[in-house]
N, C-alpha and C positions, 0 to 999 in steps of 0.2 A: 693409659697410665693406671697402674695398680698402686693404690695407696693403702699401706698396711699398718695395722695396729697390733702390737704384741700384747697379749694377755699374760702378764707376769711382771718381772722387774729384774733386779740385779741377779746375776748368775746366768741361768739358761736364757732368760729373756734378753739380756744384753748381748749374749753370744749370737742369738738369732737376729737381733737388730743389726749387729755388725755384719752379718751375712747379707742382709737386705741392702745395706749401704755398699758393700762390695759389689753386689749385683748392679746397683745403680751406677757406680763408678765404671763398671765394665761395659756399660751401654744398655743395660736392660731398662725397660720402661716401668720402673718401680720406684716407689718413694716410701721411706719409713716416716710415719707421722707422729708416733708416740706410743705410750703404754696405757693399759688399764691395770690399776694396782690398788689393793685395799690398805696398804700400809705406808705408802709414801705419797705426799702431796706435791712436792717440788720436783724440779727436773731430775731425770736420771740420765747421766752422761750427756747432759745438754738437751735432752728431748723431753717434752712435756708429759705429765701424767694427765690423761684426758678424762679420767673418772675412775670409779671403783669397779670391782668385778662382781661380787655376790649381790650387789643391789641392782644389777641389770643395766648399768649405765651404757652398755653397748648400744642399747636401743635409741639413745639420744644422739648418737653419732651419725654423720651423713651416710645415706644408703649406699654410696659408692665405696665406702671404706670396707676393706677386707681384714681378716683377723688370722693370727697364728697363736695357738694356745701353748704357752711355754711354762706351765706350772708342773713341775715334776719333782716329787720327793719319794725316795725309794720306799720308806716305811709307810707312807700314806698314799701309795699309788692307787689303790681302789677308791679312796675318798676323792682324790684329784680327778679320777675318771668320772665319778658320779657328779662332781661339780661341773665338769665340762658338759655333761648331758643335761644337767639342771639349768644351765644357762639358756638352752633352747635356741642357740644361734643356728640359723639354717646352714646346711653344709655348703651351699653355693656361696656363702659369705666368707669362707676360709680360703686363704691363699696358700699355694705351694711354692716354696723357694728352693732353688738349687744353686749353690755357690758356683761361680764361673770356673773354679779349679776342681770341681767334682766331676766324676765320670759316671754317667748314668746311661745304660744301654737303651737303645731305641726300642728294644723289645720288653723293657721293664714298664710296669704300671705303678704310678704314684697316686695315692689317694689325696683327698682334700686336707689342707693344713699341714702337709709334710714339709720338714726342713732338712736339707742335705748340706752338710758343712764342707769346708775346704778339703780336697783330696780324698773325700769318701768315694768308694767305688760300689756301684750297684750293677750286678751282672744281668745277663739276658734272662727273660721270662721270670723275673722276680716280681712279686706283688707286694707293694708296701701299703699297709693300711693307713687310714686317715690319722692325722695328728702324731705320726711317728717321727722321731728325730734321730738322724744319723750324724754322729759327730766326726770330727776331723780324722781323716785317715782310717776310718772304719771300712770294713769290707763285707759285702753281702753276696754270697755265691749264687750261681745260676739256679733257677727253678725253686727258689726259697720263697716262702710266704711269711710275711710279717703282718701281724694283726694290727689293731688300732692302738695308738698311744704306746708303742714300743719305744724304748730308749736304748740306743746302741752307742756306747761311749767311745771315746777316741781310741784308735788302734785296735779295737775289737775285731775279731774275724768270725763271721757267721758263715759256715760252710754251705755247700749246695744241697738242695732238696730237703731243707728243714721246714718244719712247721713251727713258727714262733707265735704264740697266741697273744691276745690283748694284754697290755699292761706289763709285759715282761721288761725287766731291766738287765741289760748286758753290760757288765763293768769294763773299765779300761783294760786293754791288753788280754781280755778273755778270748779263748778259742773254742768254737763249737764244731764238733765233728759232723760230717754230712749225715743226712737221712735220720735226724733225730726229731723228737717232738718236745718242745718246751712249752708247758701249759701255762695258763693265764696267771699273771702277776708273780711268776717265779722271778727270783733274783739270782743272777750269775755274778759271783764276786770278782774282784780285781784279779786279773791274771789266771782265772780258773781255766782248766782244760776239761771240757765237758765231753764225755764219751758215751754217756747213757741219757735216756730220756729224763726229763725233770718234771715232777708233778706240780699241780697248781699251788701257788703261794710258797713253794719250797725255796730255801736259801741254800746255795751250794758254793763251796770254795775249794781250792786246792788243785793238785795235779797228781792223779785224776781227781776230778771234782767229787766231793762227798756232801751229802745233806747235813746241814748243821742246825736246822730249825725251820720255822716258818715266819713270814712277816705278820 
């Protein structure tokens, strides 16, 4: 039995909690036990808040509990990534969850703490870094590498043979041409069509996508 605690709350945290529950209902040997959250004390969607985040309450939980980190804010992605590292949770304490309606190739590799949502598709020879989240109906093409803590929103399409570095945010309905490099903490806007490489921390929008600034 894998007993999972989500680090986060309403929003991304409750979506991942729902995915864990769907896995349980489908027969997976998993259980969602609650949240760690710095801003809410009472139950979230009926599940308990087991402690805070930044004060290190994870250390007080049973050793058999596993975690998924669900704190993701586009403009604060570097800070959220640093918070994850500062918590110093061992990598082997992070659970990876794949929704029963997702399709993940047997030749793909998923890191620790990855969450794959309903109807997401992960192609062959894809490498998904730790703490990355792939939302509903997103697509990751063959031979693509996603770094750590990448966020691929619903209906986004990430082509084949891409390199997507740590902390990148790919917005809903965005499309990324194959064989590109998207550097760390770049932000791909809603519906953007990306046909060129994107530099670190750059924000791009439009069809074709153009740089509009940095985070």
